[in-house]
C-alpha positions in Angstrom: -0.1 -0.2 -0.2 2.8 2.7 0.7 4.7 1.6 -1.4 2.5 2.2 -4.2 0.9 5.1 -3.1 4.3 6.6 -3.2 4.7 4.9 -6.7 1.6 7.0 -8.1 3.1 10.4 -6.2 5.4 11.2 -8.9 8.8 13.3 -8.8 6.5 16.8 -8.2 3.3 17.3 -5.8 0.0 17.4 -8.4 -2.2 20.8 -7.7 -5.1 20.2 -9.3 -6.4 23.5 -10.7 -7.9 24.7 -7.8 -10.4 27.7 -8.7 -12.0 25.8 -11.6 -12.9 23.1 -9.4 -14.3 25.5 -7.1 -16.5 27.1 -9.7 -18.2 23.8 -10.1 -18.7 23.6 -6.4 -16.2 21.5 -4.8 -13.4 21.0 -2.9 -10.9 18.8 -4.4 -10.7 17.4 -7.6 -11.8 13.8 -6.2 -15.0 14.9 -5.4 -15.7 16.3 -8.5 -14.8 13.0 -10.2 -17.8 11.4 -8.0 -20.1 13.8 -9.4 -21.6 11.8 -12.0 -23.4 12.8 -14.9 -27.5 12.8 -14.4 -27.9 12.0 -18.0 -25.6 11.5 -21.3 -26.8 12.3 -24.7 -26.0 10.1 -27.4 -25.6 12.0 -30.2 -24.5 9.0 -32.9 -26.6 8.9 -36.3 -29.7 6.6 -35.9 -30.3 4.0 -38.8 -33.9 4.0 -38.5 -36.6 5.9 -36.8 -38.8 3.6 -34.4 -42.3 5.0 -32.3 -41.4 5.4 -28.7 -37.4 5.9 -29.0 -35.3 8.2 -29.2 -33.2 9.1 -31.8 -30.9 11.9 -33.7 -31.5 12.0 -37.4 -30.8 14.6 -39.9 -33.9 16.2 -42.0 -34.8 19.1 -43.9 -37.3 21.8 -42.9 -40.1 22.0 -45.1 -42.7 24.0 -43.6 -43.2 25.6 -40.3 -45.8 27.8 -38.9 -46.8 29.7 -35.7 -50.4 27.9 -34.0 -50.8 30.0 -30.8 -47.3 29.4 -28.0 -46.5 26.6 -30.4 -44.1 26.5 -33.8 -45.6 23.7 -35.7 -42.6 22.3 -38.3 -43.0 19.3 -41.2 -38.9 18.1 -41.9 -38.2 15.3 -44.5 -35.9 12.9 -43.3 -33.6 10.0 -45.5 -34.6 7.6 -42.6 -38.9 8.0 -42.6 -41.5 6.7 -45.3 -43.3 10.4 -44.8 -43.0 13.8 -43.7 -42.6 14.5 -39.8 -44.1 17.0 -37.9 -42.2 18.6 -35.0 -44.3 20.9 -32.4 -42.0 23.0 -29.8 -44.4 24.5 -27.2 -43.3 27.9 -26.2 -41.0 28.9 -28.6 -38.4 31.2 -28.6 -37.2 34.1 -31.6 -34.3 31.7 -32.7 -37.0 28.9 -33.0 -38.6 30.8 -35.9 -34.7 31.1 -37.2 -34.5 27.5 -36.8 -37.4 26.2 -38.5 -36.9 28.1 -42.1 -38.1 25.9 -45.4 -34.7 24.6 -47.0 -33.0 24.7 -44.0 -31.1 21.3 -42.7 -30.6 20.3 -39.6 -30.0 17.1 -36.8 -32.2 16.7 -34.9 -32.9 14.6 -31.6 -35.5 13.8 -29.6 -38.4 11.1 -28.6 -40.5 9.7 -31.8 -43.8 9.2 -31.4 -47.0 8.7 -33.2 -50.2 11.1 -34.0 -52.5 9.9 -36.0 -51.1 9.1 -39.4 -48.0 11.0 -38.5 -44.7 11.2 -36.8 -44.0 13.6 -34.3 -41.3 14.5 -32.3 -41.9 17.9 -29.7 -39.4 20.4 -28.3 -36.2 18.5 -30.2 -33.0 19.6 -29.5 -30.4 20.6 -32.0 -27.6 18.7 -32.9 -24.4 20.3 -34.0 -21.5 18.1 -33.2 -22.5 14.0 -33.7 -20.7 10.7 -33.2 -20.7 11.9 -29.8 -21.7 11.3 -25.8 -22.5 14.0 -24.3 -23.0 14.2 -20.5 -25.0 16.5 -18.7 -24.7 17.8 -15.4 -26.6 19.4 -12.6 -25.0 22.6 -11.9 -25.4 26.2 -11.9 -22.6 27.0 -14.6 -23.4 26.2 -18.2 -22.8 22.6 -19.0 -20.5 23.8 -22.2 -18.6 25.8 -19.4 -18.4 22.8 -16.7 -17.4 19.9 -19.4 -14.7 21.8 -20.1 -13.8 22.1 -16.5 -14.4 18.0 -16.5 -13.1 16.9 -20.1 -9.7 18.8 -19.2 -9.5 17.9 -14.8 -10.9 14.5 -15.0 -8.1 11.8 -16.3 -6.4 8.9 -15.7 -2.9 11.1 -14.9 -4.7 13.4 -12.6 -6.4 10.4 -10.7 -3.0 8.8 -10.1 -1.8 12.4 -8.8 -4.7 12.1 -6.5 -3.6 8.9 -5.4 -6.0 6.7 -6.4 -4.6 3.1 -8.6 -4.8 2.9 -11.8 -8.0 0.7 -11.7 -10.6 2.8 -10.2 -9.0 5.8 -12.1 -9.9 4.6 -15.7 -13.7 3.5 -14.4 -14.2 7.2 -13.1 -12.9 8.6 -16.4 -14.8 6.7 -18.7 -18.1 7.6 -16.7 -17.3 11.1 -17.2 -15.9 10.4 -21.4 -17.6 7.4 -22.3 -17.9 5.5 -25.8 -20.7 3.8 -28.0 -20.3 0.8 -26.6 -20.1 1.8 -22.6 -23.3 3.8 -22.9 -25.0 0.5 -24.6 -24.5 -1.0 -21.2 -24.9 1.9 -19.5 -28.6 1.9 -21.2 -28.9 -1.9 -21.5 -28.1 -2.5 -17.2 -30.3 0.9 -16.6 -26.9 2.4 -14.6 -23.3 1.6 -13.5 -22.0 -1.6 -13.0 -20.7 -3.1 -9.6 -17.5 -2.1 -10.2 -17.5 1.3 -11.2 -19.6 1.9 -8.3 -17.2 0.5 -5.8 -14.5 2.5 -7.9 -16.9 5.7 -6.8 -17.6 4.6 -3.3 -13.7 4.3 -2.2 -13.0 7.7 -4.2 -15.4 9.0 -2.3 -14.2 7.8 0.8 -10.3 7.9 -0.5 -10.8 12.0 -0.4 -13.2 12.4 2.8 -9.9 10.0 4.8 -7.3 12.4 2.9 -8.7 15.4 3.6 -9.9 15.1 7.0 -6.6 13.8 8.1 -5.0 17.3 6.5 -7.3 19.2 8.4 -7.5 17.4 11.7 -6.0 19.4 14.2 -2.8 19.0 16.8 -1.9 20.1 19.8 0.9 20.0 22.0 -0.3 17.7 25.1 -0.4 19.4 28.9 2.3 16.5 30.1 3.4 12.9 29.1 1.7 10.6 30.6 3.0 7.0 32.1 1.4 6.0 34.8 2.0 2.0 36.8 -2.3 0.5 35.7 -0.8 -2.6 37.3 -2.0 -2.2 41.0 -5.7 -1.2 39.6 -5.4 -4.4 37.5 -4.3 -6.7 40.9 -7.6 -6.0 42.7 -9.6 -6.9 40.3 -11.2 -10.6 40.8 -11.9 -10.9 37.2 -10.0 -10.9 34.0 -10.3 -8.1 31.1 -11.6 -8.7 28.2 -9.8 -8.8 25.3 -11.4 -5.5 23.7 -10.8 -3.7 27.1 -7.1 -4.1 26.8 -7.0 -2.8 23.3 -8.5 0.1 24.4 -6.3 0.2 27.5 -3.2 -0.1 25.1 -4.6 2.1 22.9 -4.8 5.2 25.6 -1.1 4.2 27.2 -0.4 4.8 24.4 -1.4 8.3 23.4 -0.6 9.6 27.2 2.9 8.8 26.7 2.9 11.0 23.4 3.6 14.9 23.6 0.7 15.5 21.3 -2.6 15.9 23.5 -5.7 12.2 22.3 -8.2 12.5 21.1 -9.9 9.3 21.5 -13.3 8.0 22.1 -13.5 4.7 23.0 -17.5 3.2 21.8 -18.6 -0.3 24.2 -21.7 -2.0 23.8 -23.3 -2.1 26.6 -22.3 -4.3 29.9 -18.9 -4.3 27.9 -17.0 -2.8 30.8 -15.8 0.5 29.9 -16.1 1.6 33.6 -12.5 -0.3 33.5 -11.3 1.2 31.2 -11.9 4.9 32.8 -10.1 3.9 36.1 -7.5 1.9 33.8 -6.4 5.7 31.8 -6.7 7.2 35.8 -4.3 5.0 36.4 -2.4 6.0 33.0 -2.2 9.1 34.1 -1.6 9.0 37.9 0.2 10.5 40.0 -1.4 13.3 37.3 -5.3 14.3 37.7 -7.7 12.5 36.1 -11.5 14.7 35.6 -14.7 12.4 34.6 -17.7 14.1 33.1 -20.5 11.7 33.2 -24.7 13.4 32.1 -26.6 12.6 35.2 -25.7 12.7 39.4 -26.9 9.0 39.1 -24.3 7.8 36.4 -21.6 9.9 38.5 -22.4 8.4 41.9 -21.8 5.0 41.1 -18.7 5.5 38.5 -18.0 7.6 42.5 -18.8 4.3 44.2 -16.8 1.7 40.9 -13.2 4.6 41.2 -13.5 4.3 45.5 -13.9 0.0 44.6 -11.3 -0.4 42.3 -8.9 2.2 42.8 -5.6 1.2 45.5 -7.0 3.8 48.5 -3.4 6.3 47.5 -5.5 7.4 44.7 -7.6 10.0 46.3 -11.0 10.8 44.6 -13.9 13.5 44.6 -17.3 14.2 43.0 -18.7 16.9 42.2 -22.8 17.0 41.3 -25.6 19.6 41.9 -26.1 18.5 45.3 -23.2 17.1 45.8 -19.9 17.8 46.6 -17.2 14.7 48.6 -13.7 15.3 48.7 -10.8 18.4 48.2 -11.0 18.9 44.2 -7.5 20.8 44.7 -5.7 17.6 46.2 -7.9 15.0 44.6 -6.6 12.6 42.0 -9.3 11.8 40.4 -12.7 14.1 39.7 -15.8 13.1 39.0 -18.8 15.4 38.4 -21.2 16.3 36.1 -21.7 19.9 34.3 -22.1 20.7 37.7 -18.2 20.8 37.0 -18.3 23.8 34.4 -19.4 25.9 37.7 -16.4 25.0 39.5 -12.9 26.7 39.8 -11.1 23.3 38.5 -7.2 22.8 39.0 -5.1 22.1 36.0 -5.9 18.8 34.8 -3.6 16.2 32.0 -6.1 14.2 31.3 -9.6 15.2 30.6 -12.9 11.9 30.1 -16.5 12.6 29.0 -18.5 9.9 29.7 -22.3 9.4 26.8 -20.4 12.0 25.3 -23.5 12.7 23.4 -25.4 13.5 26.4 -23.6 16.9 26.7 -23.6 19.9 24.0 -19.9 20.7 21.7 -19.5 23.9 24.2 -19.6 22.1 27.7 -17.8 19.4 25.9 -15.2 22.2 24.9 -15.3 24.1 28.4 -14.2 21.8 30.6 -11.5 20.9 28.1 -10.1 24.6 28.0 -11.0 25.1 31.8 -7.7 22.6 32.6 -5.9 23.4 29.8 -2.5 25.6 30.4 -1.9 27.9 27.4 -2.0 26.3 24.1 -1.1 23.2 25.6 -4.6 20.9 25.7 -5.4 17.7 28.0 -5.5 14.7 26.4 -9.4 13.9 25.9 -11.2 10.9 25.8 -15.0 10.5 24.8 -16.8 7.3 25.7 -19.8 6.0 24.4 -21.9 3.2 25.2 -24.2 4.1 21.7 -22.4 0.9 19.6 -21.8 2.5 15.6 -21.4 0.7 12.4 -17.6 -0.4 11.8 -17.5 2.0 9.0 -19.1 5.0 10.5 -16.8 4.1 13.2 -13.8 4.4 10.7 -15.4 7.3 8.5 -15.1 9.1 12.7 -12.0 8.4 12.9 -10.4 10.9 10.2 -11.2 13.4 13.1 -10.3 11.2 16.3 -8.8 8.3 16.9 -11.9 4.9 18.0 -11.4 2.0 20.4 -14.3 -0.2 20.0 -15.0 -2.8 22.6 -17.3 -5.3 21.2 -17.4 -8.4 23.4 -18.2 -8.3 27.2 -16.9 -10.0 30.2 -20.2 -12.2 30.3 -22.7 -13.7 28.2 -26.4 -12.1 28.9 -29.4 -14.3 28.4 -31.7 -12.5 27.7 -34.7 -13.7 25.8 -36.3 -10.2 23.0 -39.8 -11.5 22.4 -42.2 -9.0 19.4 -45.6 -9.5 21.2 -48.7 -7.6 20.2 -52.4 -7.8 22.0 -52.9 -10.7 22.2 -50.0 -11.8 24.2 -50.2 -9.2 27.5 -52.1 -11.7 29.5 -49.2 -14.1 29.2 -46.8 -11.3 29.9 -49.0 -10.0 32.7 -48.7 -12.9 34.6 -44.5 -13.3 33.9 -44.2 -9.7 35.1 -46.1 -11.1 38.6 -44.1 -14.4 38.9 -40.9 -11.8 38.5 -41.6 -9.5 40.8 -42.4 -12.0 43.3 -39.6 -13.7 43.5 -37.5 -10.8 44.1 -36.7 -9.2 40.7 -38.0 -5.7 39.2 -39.3 -4.9 35.6 -39.3 -1.8 33.0 -42.1 -0.7 31.4 -41.3 2.3 28.8 -44.2 3.9 27.2 -42.8 5.9 23.8 -45.2 9.4 25.0 -45.7 10.5 28.3 -48.6 12.4 27.5 -51.8 11.3 25.0 -51.5 11.6 21.8 -54.2 10.6 18.8 -50.9 10.3 16.3 -49.0 7.4 17.7 -51.8 4.5 18.5 -50.2 3.6 21.4 -51.3 4.7 25.7 -49.1 7.1 27.0 -47.9 6.6 30.5 -50.1 9.1 32.6 -53.0 7.4 30.5 -51.2 3.8 31.4 -49.9 4.4 35.0 -53.8 3.8 37.4 -53.9 0.4 35.1 -50.3 -0.6 36.5 -50.8 0.5 40.2 -54.6 -1.6 40.7 -52.8 -4.4 39.2 -49.4 -4.4 41.3 -47.4 -3.1 43.9 -44.5 -1.2 44.7 -45.1 0.3 41.2 -43.3 3.9 40.4 -42.8 6.8 37.5 -40.7 9.1 36.1 -39.5 10.3 33.0 -37.8 13.0 31.5 -39.0 16.0 32.3 -40.1 14.8 36.5 -37.3 17.0 38.5 -37.6 14.1 40.8 -36.5 11.6 38.4 -32.8 10.9 40.0 -34.6 10.0 43.7 -37.8 7.8 41.9 -35.0 5.8 40.5 -32.6 6.0 43.7 -35.6 4.7 46.0 -36.5 2.0 43.0 -33.9 0.1 42.6 -33.8 -0.4 46.6 -38.0 -0.7 47.4 -39.4 -1.0 43.8 -40.9 -3.4 41.7 -42.4 -1.8 38.8 -40.5 1.0 36.8 -43.2 3.0 34.5 -41.2 5.6 32.8 -39.6 6.7 28.6 -36.2 6.2 27.7 -35.3 8.4 30.7 -33.6 5.1 32.0 -31.9 3.9 28.3 -27.8 5.3 29.6 -26.5 4.4 32.6 -29.0 3.4 35.6 -27.9 0.7 36.9 -30.6 -1.6 37.9 -28.9 -4.9 39.4 -32.8 -6.5 40.4 -34.0 -5.8 37.2 -35.1 -9.1 34.6 -37.4 -7.9 32.8 -38.4 -4.6 30.6 -41.3 -4.5 27.9 -41.1 -1.8 25.1 -44.4 -0.5 24.5 -44.5 1.0 20.9 -40.7 -0.7 19.9 -42.3 -0.4 16.1 -41.5 3.2 16.8 -37.8 3.1 18.1 -34.7 3.0 16.0 -33.1 -0.4 16.8 -30.3 1.2 18.8 -32.8 2.5 21.1 -34.0 -0.5 21.7 -30.6 -2.3 22.1 -29.7 0.3 25.1 -33.0 0.1 26.4 -33.0 -3.8 26.4 -29.3 -3.7 28.3 -30.4 -2.0 30.6 -31.8 -5.7 31.9 -29.8 -8.8 33.2 -26.8 -6.6 34.2 -25.5 -9.2 36.8 -26.3 -12.1 35.4 -30.2 -12.8 36.0 -32.0 -14.8 33.1 -33.5 -11.8 31.1 -36.5 -11.1 29.3 -37.4 -8.4 26.6 -41.0 -7.7 25.3 -41.1 -5.7 22.0 -45.3 -4.5 22.2 -46.1 -3.7 18.6 -49.2 -2.7 16.5 -46.8 -3.9 13.4 -46.8 -7.5 14.8 -45.0 -8.9 11.2 -42.6 -6.7 12.1 -38.7 -7.9 10.1 -37.2 -4.7 11.1 -38.0 -5.9 14.7 -37.9 -10.0 14.0 -34.3 -9.0 13.2 -33.7 -6.9 16.4 -34.8 -10.4 18.3 -32.5 -12.8 17.0 -29.3 -10.2 17.0 -27.3 -9.4 20.2 -24.4 -7.4 19.0 -24.6 -3.6 19.3 -22.1 -3.4 16.3 -24.5 -5.6 14.0 -28.1 -3.7 15.3 -25.9 -0.6 14.4 -25.4 -2.1 11.4 -29.2 -3.4 10.8 -30.6 -0.5 12.0 -28.6 1.8 9.5 -30.1 -1.3 6.9 -33.4 -0.6 8.2 -33.5 3.1 8.4 -32.4 3.6 4.9 -36.2 4.5 4.1 -36.4 7.8 5.6 -35.4 8.5 8.3 -32.0 8.1 8.1 -29.9 11.3 7.5 -28.4 11.5 4.5 -25.8 9.2 5.6 -24.5 12.8 7.5 -21.1 12.2 9.9 -19.5 13.5 12.7 -18.3 16.6 10.4 -21.0 17.2 8.5 -20.6 15.2 5.3 -22.7 14.4 3.0 -21.7 10.9 1.2 -23.0 10.2 -2.5 -22.0 7.0 -2.3 -20.6 5.3 0.4 -22.9 3.1 2.2 -22.9 3.2 6.2 -24.2 -0.3 6.4 -22.6 -2.6 3.5 -19.1 -0.9 2.9 -16.8 -1.7 5.9 -14.3 -3.4 3.6 -13.9 0.0 1.0 -13.7 2.0 3.6 -11.0 -0.2 5.2 -9.1 0.3 2.1 -9.7 4.1 1.3 -8.3 4.6 4.9 -5.2 2.3 5.1 -4.0 4.6 1.3 -5.3 8.0 2.8 -3.0 7.3 5.9 -0.2 5.6 3.3 -0.2 9.1 1.8 -0.3 11.8 4.5 2.5 9.6 5.9 4.8 10.2 2.8 3.6 13.7 3.2 5.1 14.2 6.8 8.3 12.3 5.5 
């Protein structure tokens, strides 16, 4: 890969005509190259005129007249045994100049039968025959746009951009097709699979090249090389291979003089907390700060840290209602967004849990609070929302990624798609589970009644559960007491009625069953997060997906899939029908060709090739 990249680089750096590329509305030559024609005009002369087909033919004007908002002319052609009627709607002055008796033209259009006559409506006048002329969607005049494409989208230029010859030739042919190519294009209704693969590769490769060049690098506040072995010795279990790999990635990052930006993406129950604590030890005796999205989660992380970190590590907790420990002396400060309103000491390591729950401004504010001059802290984000591997690779152009796909133990959770006819059976199951000391969670799509969704709301259902069961607790996103309700339910409750407020972070060791009402209204990634609340400590778990769409292929696929990263891929696959946000990634980039659910291999190859080129540039 590296040798090929060097060979294609050429003796001198290639600089594309950037002004022309910008004029066309693109940032790079490859972006221009993958913006393919919307259609083609074949100006090869036809050998016959067939009704219902588009033809290019030479013709002589016999007569012409203006009728209301139309110009109607008759032309004769050697290919037809009768005159062909030409109709031009809303004609311009130049049409009258063109259609004068005795003038000869090459016309193109669809031949239709009109009574006993042959007719062609709004034909194009072709000035040069024997060509395949691409048409583009552009604000530029077509001849100007084509001239730029002809001069720039050439194999030699695409090679200098870093593409291999095979893909470069396929992409050039899209813009400069010959007769045989266009015949195949129309026969198969579009591009062939090799051409589409070339476009996908070029698009991904261009993205990695440009994002890699833009990625900002800052000097680290401090290089960190703490010993994590005292922490590992306290653990009564072996970390998974994925956890070890993520920790090795982080240790390598922290030793660097460049401030790291890494995202650790872990499936539900994959043990991200252990990776966080190992990161604290890799920074120790220097300070680490961790920001969590809720008070409950911050307290849980504090308890885990107290339990597993060596006693020499001084730990502090900061929430809106509580502060434990001295921030100035602490080696590890855990807090909610309340941290942003405290005077924090400098810290060479900053971590953010469930990073998507915080705004960009909040995350950067925390980072800046503990920066020193132009130096930045090492910055690690954690997320429990698995993404397709393809998406992870795309994101890695901007931030390093570690994936934790395995879990410390295999959960035993059975998932069922259910409808109204199954509800009595589910009620019996809930009664049995609660009698045996286990807990049940029922998730509703809305707090209040809505005529648009076809499912009962949390408020409508509350009375039913309280009449039939005891130990019922209720909360939702707007409930100011939700943290207290969740904490009390964890200790005393039997059934919790909630919205997706419980999607992330809450620890309920006795929770064995979740019922998700209106499961068909939720994305598979959300369903997976909800199902992840169940069976956290090895209990036999149950997940019931209540839906009116009992035969949903999407829900059936989810019920049979447990791996979060595979579910994220399925989610993309099933959501293509409309609610996928146009393939957008973190940078706001929108892909024309890349399919996040299917193109892992292509994206991986493109990333490796782009990295090889960027390494060569740095040498």
